[in-house]
C-alpha positions in Angstrom: 0.1 -0.1 0.2 2.6 2.4 1.0 4.8 1.3 -1.9 1.9 2.1 -4.4 1.3 5.5 -2.7 5.0 6.4 -2.5 5.2 5.8 -6.8 1.9 7.6 -7.0 3.6 10.4 -5.7 7.0 10.2 -7.5 5.1 10.4 -10.6 3.6 13.9 -9.8 6.9 15.2 -8.4 9.2 14.1 -11.3 12.7 15.4 -11.2 12.1 17.2 -7.7 13.1 15.8 -4.2 10.6 15.5 -1.4 11.7 15.9 2.1 9.4 14.7 5.1 9.8 15.2 8.9 8.3 13.1 11.1 5.8 14.8 13.8 7.4 16.2 16.9 6.9 14.3 20.7 4.5 16.5 22.3 5.3 16.8 25.9 2.3 16.8 28.4 4.8 18.0 31.4 8.6 18.5 31.5 9.3 14.7 32.0 6.3 13.0 30.4 5.0 12.9 27.2 1.5 12.6 25.1 1.3 9.3 23.2 2.9 9.8 20.0 1.1 10.1 16.9 2.9 10.2 13.5 2.5 13.1 11.2 -0.6 12.0 8.9 1.9 12.8 5.2 4.6 10.8 6.6 2.3 7.9 7.8 0.6 7.9 4.3 3.7 7.4 2.5 5.7 5.1 4.7 3.8 3.3 7.6 6.4 4.3 10.0 5.4 5.5 13.4 8.4 6.3 15.0 9.9 10.2 15.9 13.0 11.9 15.0 13.0 10.6 11.3 13.2 12.0 7.9 11.6 10.8 4.9 13.3 11.7 1.7 11.9 10.9 -2.1 13.8 11.3 -4.9 12.8 9.7 -7.8 15.4 10.3 -10.2 18.2 9.0 -7.8 20.0 6.2 -9.8 19.6 3.9 -6.5 17.7 5.2 -3.6 14.6 6.8 -4.4 13.0 6.2 -1.4 15.3 6.7 1.9 14.8 7.0 5.9 16.9 8.6 8.3 15.8 7.2 11.6 16.6 6.8 15.4 19.6 3.9 15.4 19.1 1.0 17.6 19.8 1.7 21.4 19.7 -1.0 24.0 19.8 1.7 26.9 17.3 3.9 25.4 14.9 0.9 24.3 14.9 -0.3 27.8 12.8 2.8 28.3 10.8 3.7 25.2 10.4 0.4 23.4 12.1 -1.3 20.5 13.2 0.6 17.7 13.2 -0.1 13.9 16.8 1.1 13.3 18.7 1.7 9.8 18.1 -2.3 9.0 14.5 -2.4 10.2 13.8 0.8 8.0 15.0 -1.2 5.1 13.8 -4.6 5.7 10.2 -3.7 7.2 9.4 -0.4 5.6 10.7 -0.8 2.1 13.5 1.8 2.5 16.3 1.6 -0.7 18.5 3.1 1.9 18.6 4.5 5.5 20.7 6.4 7.5 20.9 7.3 11.2 19.0 10.5 11.8 22.3 12.4 12.9 23.6 12.1 9.3 20.8 14.0 7.7 22.8 17.2 7.2 25.8 15.0 5.8 23.9 12.7 3.2 21.0 15.1 2.1 23.4 16.4 -0.6 23.4 13.4 -2.5 19.7 13.3 -3.0 18.9 17.0 -3.8 22.3 18.0 -5.4 21.0 17.8 -8.9 17.6 18.3 -8.4 15.7 21.7 -9.1 13.0 22.1 -6.7 12.6 20.7 -3.2 8.9 19.7 -2.0 8.7 20.6 1.6 5.6 21.9 3.7 6.7 24.0 6.7 5.6 22.6 9.9 5.6 23.1 13.6 9.4 22.3 14.1 10.9 25.3 13.7 14.2 24.1 13.7 14.1 21.8 10.9 12.1 24.4 9.0 15.2 26.8 9.2 17.4 23.7 8.0 15.6 23.5 4.9 15.6 27.4 4.5 19.5 27.4 4.8 19.8 24.3 2.6 18.2 26.0 -0.5 19.7 29.1 0.0 23.2 27.1 0.1 22.2 25.6 -3.3 21.2 28.9 -4.9 24.7 30.3 -4.0 26.0 26.9 -5.5 24.4 27.3 -8.6 25.5 30.7 -9.4 28.8 28.6 -9.5 28.1 25.3 -10.8 24.8 25.6 -12.6 23.0 22.7 -10.8 21.2 22.4 -7.7 17.5 23.5 -6.6 16.2 26.7 -6.5 12.5 26.4 -5.6 10.6 25.4 -2.7 7.3 23.7 -3.1 4.7 22.8 -0.7 3.7 19.1 -1.4 0.7 19.5 0.5 -2.0 20.0 -2.2 -0.7 17.0 -4.3 -1.1 14.6 -1.2 -4.4 16.2 -0.5 -5.4 15.1 -3.8 -3.9 11.8 -3.2 -5.6 11.2 0.0 -9.3 12.2 -1.3 -10.2 8.8 -2.5 -9.6 6.0 -0.4 -8.3 2.6 -1.3 -9.7 -0.9 0.2 -7.3 -0.9 2.8 -8.3 2.5 3.8 -11.7 1.9 3.7 -11.7 -1.4 5.7 -9.8 0.6 8.2 -12.3 3.2 8.3 -15.2 0.7 8.5 -13.5 -0.7 11.7 -13.1 2.7 13.2 -16.8 3.5 12.6 -18.4 0.0 13.7 -16.2 0.6 17.2 -17.7 4.2 17.4 -21.2 2.7 16.6 -20.9 0.4 19.7 -19.7 3.5 21.6 -22.6 5.6 20.8 -25.1 3.0 21.4 -23.9 2.1 24.7 -23.7 5.8 25.7 -27.5 6.1 24.7 -28.5 2.9 26.3 -26.3 3.8 29.7 -27.1 7.5 30.3 -29.4 8.6 33.3 -30.1 11.7 34.7 -27.7 12.4 37.8 -24.7 11.0 35.9 -21.7 13.1 34.8 -20.7 14.1 31.5 -17.5 12.3 32.3 -18.9 9.1 33.3 -20.1 8.8 29.6 -16.8 9.7 28.1 -14.9 7.1 30.3 -17.7 4.3 28.8 -17.0 5.4 25.2 -12.8 5.5 25.4 -13.1 2.1 27.2 -15.0 0.6 24.1 -12.5 1.9 21.6 -9.8 0.3 23.5 -11.5 -2.9 24.2 -12.2 -3.1 20.4 -8.4 -2.5 19.7 -8.8 0.8 18.8 -5.8 3.6 19.5 -8.4 5.7 21.3 -10.2 8.9 20.4 -9.7 10.3 17.1 -10.5 13.8 18.7 -11.6 14.8 22.3 -14.6 13.5 23.3 -17.7 15.8 23.7 -20.4 14.9 25.9 -22.5 18.1 26.5 -25.5 18.3 28.3 -28.2 21.2 28.0 -26.8 24.4 27.3 -23.3 23.1 26.9 -24.1 21.3 23.7 -24.4 25.2 22.0 -20.4 25.6 22.7 -19.2 23.3 19.5 -16.0 22.3 20.5 -17.3 21.7 24.2 -14.6 19.2 25.8 -14.7 19.6 29.6 -17.5 17.1 30.1 -17.5 17.5 34.1 -21.3 18.5 34.6 -23.9 16.3 36.1 -26.8 15.6 33.5 -30.3 16.9 34.4 -33.7 15.2 34.1 -34.8 17.5 31.3 -31.3 17.7 29.5 -30.4 16.6 26.2 -27.0 15.1 25.5 -25.0 15.9 22.5 -22.1 13.1 22.3 -19.7 13.7 19.3 -17.1 11.0 19.5 -15.1 8.8 17.0 -12.5 6.1 17.3 -9.2 6.1 15.6 -8.2 2.5 14.6 -4.9 2.0 12.8 -4.8 5.9 12.1 -8.2 5.8 10.5 -11.0 7.7 12.1 -14.5 7.6 12.9 -16.8 10.5 13.8 -20.4 10.3 15.0 -22.9 12.8 16.5 -25.9 12.1 18.3 -28.2 14.4 20.6 -30.8 12.3 22.7 -32.5 12.9 26.1 -31.2 12.0 29.4 -34.5 10.5 30.6 -35.1 9.0 26.9 -38.0 11.2 26.1 -37.9 14.3 24.1 -39.9 17.5 25.1 -42.0 19.2 22.6 -39.5 22.0 21.8 -36.6 19.3 21.7 -38.6 17.4 19.3 -39.4 20.5 16.9 -35.6 21.4 17.0 -34.4 18.0 16.6 -36.6 16.6 13.7 -35.7 20.1 11.9 -32.2 19.0 12.1 -32.8 15.4 10.8 -35.1 16.3 8.1 -32.2 18.5 7.1 -29.4 15.7 7.3 -31.6 13.0 5.7 -32.0 15.0 2.5 -28.4 16.3 2.5 -27.5 12.5 2.7 -29.7 12.0 -0.4 -28.0 14.3 -2.6 -24.5 12.8 -2.2 -23.8 10.7 -5.4 -21.1 10.7 -8.1 -20.8 13.6 -10.1 -22.6 16.0 -8.2 -20.6 19.1 -6.7 -19.0 18.7 -3.2 -20.0 22.0 -2.4 -24.0 20.7 -2.8 -24.3 19.4 0.9 -23.0 22.8 2.5 -25.6 24.8 0.2 -28.6 22.2 0.7 -27.8 22.9 4.6 -27.8 26.6 4.9 -31.1 26.3 2.8 -33.0 23.8 4.7 -31.9 24.9 8.1 -32.6 28.4 7.2 -36.3 27.8 6.5 -36.4 25.3 9.7 -35.2 28.4 11.8 -38.2 30.7 10.1 -40.9 27.9 10.6 -39.4 27.4 14.4 -39.6 31.5 14.6 -36.1 31.7 15.6 -35.4 34.2 12.8 -37.9 36.5 10.8 -37.9 37.6 7.2 -37.0 36.6 3.9 -35.2 33.3 3.4 -33.1 34.8 0.6 -32.2 37.9 2.2 -31.4 36.1 5.7 -28.8 33.8 3.8 -27.3 36.5 1.8 -26.5 38.1 5.1 -25.8 34.9 7.0 -28.0 36.0 9.5 -28.5 32.0 10.1 -25.2 32.1 11.7 -26.7 33.0 14.8 -28.1 29.5 15.1 -26.1 27.4 12.5 -22.3 28.8 12.6 -20.3 25.9 11.2 -19.8 23.8 7.8 -21.9 20.8 7.1 -19.1 18.5 7.0 -15.6 17.4 6.2 -13.7 14.8 4.7 -12.6 11.8 7.1 -9.5 9.2 6.7 -5.9 9.3 8.3 -7.1 12.5 9.9 -10.5 12.9 11.4 -10.7 16.6 9.5 -8.9 14.9 6.8 -6.7 17.2 4.6 -8.2 16.8 1.3 -8.2 18.6 -2.0 -11.8 19.2 -2.7 -11.6 22.0 -4.8 -10.0 24.3 -7.4 -10.2 28.0 -6.2 -13.8 28.5 -6.1 -14.5 25.5 -8.2 -15.5 22.7 -6.3 -14.6 18.9 -7.4 -17.5 16.5 -7.8 -17.8 13.3 -5.7 -16.4 10.1 -6.6 -16.5 6.4 -5.3 -14.3 6.1 -2.7 -14.9 9.6 -0.8 -15.8 9.4 2.5 -17.4 12.8 4.7 -19.4 13.6 7.3 -22.9 15.2 7.2 -23.5 17.0 10.5 -26.1 20.0 10.4 -27.1 21.4 13.7 -29.0 24.0 15.2 -27.6 25.8 18.7 -29.8 28.5 20.5 -27.5 30.1 23.0 -29.2 30.7 26.7 -28.5 34.4 26.2 -30.2 34.7 22.8 -32.9 37.3 22.0 -36.1 37.3 20.5 -36.5 33.4 20.9 -39.1 31.4 22.5 -38.0 30.4 26.1 -38.6 26.8 25.4 -35.7 26.7 22.7 -33.1 28.7 24.9 -30.1 26.4 25.6 -30.9 23.6 23.1 -28.3 22.5 20.9 -28.9 19.7 18.5 -26.0 17.9 16.0 -26.7 14.8 13.8 -23.5 13.5 12.1 -22.9 10.2 10.0 -20.0 9.3 8.1 -20.9 8.6 4.3 -19.0 6.8 1.6 -19.6 7.6 -2.1 -20.2 4.4 -4.0 -20.6 4.0 -7.6 -24.3 4.4 -7.5 -24.9 6.9 -4.7 -23.7 6.7 -1.2 -23.7 4.3 2.1 -24.3 5.6 5.4 -21.3 4.0 7.3 -22.9 5.0 10.5 -26.7 3.8 10.1 -26.7 1.2 13.1 -26.8 4.0 15.6 -30.5 5.3 16.2 -31.3 8.7 14.8 -34.8 9.2 14.4 -36.9 10.1 17.6 -38.8 6.6 17.7 -35.7 4.6 17.4 -34.1 6.7 20.3 -36.8 6.6 22.4 -37.4 3.0 22.0 -33.8 2.1 22.4 -33.4 3.9 25.3 -36.6 2.7 27.0 
């Protein structure tokens, strides 16, 4: 899989040379680290999960088109942090044509970029490595004045990889399906377990335990468990409030499995029964979501779901009395953003908000089989909202499913999680 991706990437960069550093190890405190996760593009091309590494792709090198610079084996360090692939493992297990200790990068890199015209490199969070690439390019520009060879141009490879990552292959889809299936189990368990008087973090711990029990790495993003008005904060992750008897509970959570992500949102009543006001808001969001999903099929513009979301949710706001006026003017002036302030979805893959190229300038691409995206419309009525019926204040509803574009239309990968009012109330009973 990784070799196929590298081959496709090499065809795109031609005579250029690409340099990808691994993700930095993030520190939690001065002496403890967060669990390491590899940079998405680095992993996408290599499958290599260790820190302190650099991948070099040089299509026109006579022997070494794929090179890894890695941490060498170190029994003293491995006692503390686990086995390393080392130089030999980089070649034997990860398919590198050549590998070197990471300390030799400065010395060896000239062998791979000396005759190239272009360096492909995306500036990231490692400022010292960013500066290393800048100085490298400056040096080669001076060298070119004397020798007539060497790179003079720096190009960000992100767009090329974003286009490659847009359509998933069968291995990727298998991992996404597994991440989604685990996420489905977690959401269903949360609906069956919730009771008034519980705390948000109790549901969070239940969800996370199901991820790990089923072989997931853990959460694909910080789990959102938001009761009542907390759900009107889009990325609420404090999760420390007690759930009341009349509260809706919004859970936005997804499992990561072998670097691929699920991402589901469900909103349901803590006591198992929607109030009339909750029912009205919820049904409006559900109707919009179902119609948006129906519009997804090959050949349709990727911009269509977002457009339909704005139109349908604006109509719902007018019917509910949240807004007053003409629909077209409300949309033009973006007044709907008082109650719906985010996009309708995002691509899903090796990152939960997958970096994929969905348009050229203002022109959207069209859906193709193998694309995976979320559809997640919502309505959020802040408790401080003015000119809103009191029964609606503090209600936040979002419904999110993961959608695979197929040859004939689309498949809702997350369909097993109840989402109609009847299904939710029946399950919770």
